[in-house]
N, C-alpha and C positions, 0 to 999 in steps of 0.2 A: 508702442513705445519705441523711440528711436535707438537704433543700436549704437553703442559707443564705439568710436573709432579707436582702434589700437595702433599706435604708431611704432615704426621700426625699433626705436630705442627701448620702448616698453617691451616689445616682443623678445628682444635679446635679454633684457633684465629678468623676464619670466622663464628663461631657460631655452629660448630658440637659438639655433646656431646661425651665425652670420651667413653661412653658405645657403641657408634656407630662404634668405630674403630675396625679393625680386630686384631687377635692375633699378626700377624706380625707387624702391625702398632704400637701397644702398645709396643712391644718388641723393635722396632727401637727407640721409645722415651726413653726407659730405657737405651739403649746403648748410645744414645746422639749424636754420631759423627762417621762418616765414617773413612776410612783410604785411603792411597794414591792408586788411581785407582779403588776404590770401594765405593759406597755410603752407608750411614747408613742403608737405607731400603734394599739394596742388601745384606748387611751383616746379617741383621735380618732375611730375607727370607731364606738365605742359612742355617743359624744355626737352624732355625725352622724346616725345613724339614730333615736336617741331623740328628737331635736329636729327631725327631718324636713328635714335639710339645712342649707345655709349660711344660707338665709333665716330658718329657725326659730331657728338659733343667734344671729343678728344681732338678732332680735326679743326674745330671752330676757332680755337685760340682764345687767349685772354680778352683781347680787345672786343671781339664779336660777342663773347659771352657776357661781358660786363655791360653791354648795351641792353641786355634782355631784362625786362621788368622783373624785379625780385631778386636779382643777383647783385651786380656791382663788382668791382675789381677784386675785393678780398675773398668773396665766395667763389668767384670764378677761379682764382688761383688755387683755392682749397679743392675744388673740384678736379682740376687738371693735375694737381699734385697726387691725388689719390689714384687717378687713372694712370699716371706716369709710373707710380710704384708697381702697379699690376703689369705694365708693359715691361719694366725692367726684370721682374720675376720670370716672365715667360722668355725673355731674351737670354737670360743667364742660364736658364734650364737647357735650352737648345745649344748653347755654345760649347757644352761638353761632348756633344755628339761627334761621331766620325762623319764627315761630309762626303759620303761615297756615292751619292745619287742626286740629281737635280731637285727632287722633291724635298730632300732634307735641306738643301741650300735655300730653296724658296721659303720653307717654314722658318729657317734661321733669320732671314731678312725681313720677314713679314711685319714684325713689330717696328722695324725702322721705317718702313714706307707707309704705314696705316695712317690714313688721314691727310697725306701730303697732296698739294695741288701743283706741285712742281717736281721736276726730275731731279734725282740724286744718283750719283755713281758710286757704288760701294766696292771696295776691294777686300777680299777675305784672304789673309795670309795663312798658309797651311804648313804643318810640319811633314815629315816623311810618312806619318801615319794618318794623314788627312784630318788632323785635328787642328782647331784654330789657334794660331799664335796671336793674331791681331786682326781686328775688323776696323776699317777706316772709311769715312765718307771723304772722297777726294775732290768731289765737285758737286755744286748745286747749280742747276740751271733754270730755264723757263719751263713752261708746261710742255714745250715742243722739243727742246734739245738741251744737251749739256756739253760743255767743252772739256775735253780730257786730253792730257798730254802724258806720253809714256813715262816721263821722269816722275811725275806725281803718282802714277799707278804702281811703279815698281820701287819707290822710295822705301815704303814700310817693309816690304819683302826683303830687300837688301839689309836694312837695319835689323830686322828680326831673324836674319839668316833662315828665311823660309825656303822650303823645297819647292813650293808651287803656289799659285793664286787662283782664285775664282773671282771673276768680276761680275757684277750685277748692276742693273739700273731699272728704274721703274718707268712705266708708261701711265701717268695719272688718267689718261683717256680710257683706259681699259683695253685698248687694242694691243694684242700681243705680236702683231705682225712686225718683223724686223724692218726698220727703214733703211734707206741707202746709206744714211749717216751711221746707223748702228753697224752695218756691215763693213763699211770703210774703217771705222774705229777699230773693230775686231781684227781685221786684216793687218792694220798698222801695229796693233799691240802684239799680235802673234808673231810678227816679224821681229819686233823689238825683244820679245821673250826669248827667241832662238839665239840672239846676240848676247843677251845678259845671262842666259843659262837658267832661268827660272820659268817653268812651264806654266802656261794658262790651261787649266783643266776644263774650264767652261766659261761662257758668257751667258748670263741669264737675263732676259727681259721679264720683269715681274709686275704683277698687279695684285691687288688684294684677293682676287679670286683664283689666280692661276699663274703659270709661268710658261716661257718658251726657251728651251735650251738650244743655243746656237751651235753646240756640238752635235746634238741629236738631229738637228736639221741640216747638217752638213757644211756649215760655215767654218767649222774648226775641225782640222784632220786629227 
């Protein structure tokens, strides 16, 4: 006798905790319904493995997802909205931390860079206790470079009366080695910081797997 399939919604109704559900089961709930000839669980499983998990799905965007059989625009928006809520929870939990080492900074910006195929330049404004006053994306660039001007970097710090800043940018390629452009930008911003009177504590190159601190590697005194 064929075993009856128990779908995620039924599991929860029968007393299962949502936390006990697999990624695919959670995804199937976000999708909501199947299509002709394919169940919602089958669609979720196919998408999950085609796009290499939730991170790949989040990075795909509405347009790409909506082209996949069984989704469409509304379901794609529903999926990405659910993932975005999770990203914001993680982001806000780490914002209350004291950013006193590079690893904490990396974990703080990880949710901002996940799934991106282009560079962004992030400025974190800190108070005297190294807690976040404001976090801003001041530039979005191509896969290979981003254009940054000191006035944009220090604008929020001056407005928020910040004591110091930490700057970060991602390398979508996964290569953590500072480029010549990275080093030149760092030197220019450090010189500007001395004139303005707001310290740059560090400049981090970040990927989804790790980070490189330009202070630890000797590019910032």
